[in-house]
C-alpha positions as CSV (number, residue, x, y, z in Angstrom):
1,M,81.8,1.3,109.3
2,K,78.5,3.2,109.4
3,G,76.5,0.0,108.7
4,K,78.1,-1.3,112.0
5,I,77.1,2.3,114.1
6,Y,73.8,1.9,113.2
7,L,73.0,-1.9,113.8
8,K,74.4,-0.9,117.3
9,F,72.3,2.7,117.5
10,L,69.0,-0.1,116.5
11,I,70.1,-2.1,119.4
12,I,70.6,0.4,122.1
13,I,66.9,2.1,121.3
14,S,65.6,-1.6,121.2
15,L,67.3,-2.3,124.2
16,A,66.1,1.3,125.9
17,L,62.6,0.7,124.4
18,S,62.0,-2.9,126.5
19,L,63.6,-1.4,129.4
20,I,60.6,1.2,129.0
21,G,58.1,-1.5,128.3
22,A,58.9,-3.6,131.1
23,T,59.0,-1.1,133.7
24,Y,55.5,0.2,132.1
25,S,53.6,-2.9,133.1
26,I,55.2,-3.0,136.3
27,N,54.1,0.3,137.3
28,E,50.4,-1.3,135.4
29,E,50.5,-4.0,137.6
30,I,50.6,-1.9,140.9
């Protein structure tokens, strides 16, 4: 049970980081 929550947390963090990275790269292009 704990492992599943940890995996979900890691997935959410990685998604958030990729979103931040995408917006940052778009801002850099402008």
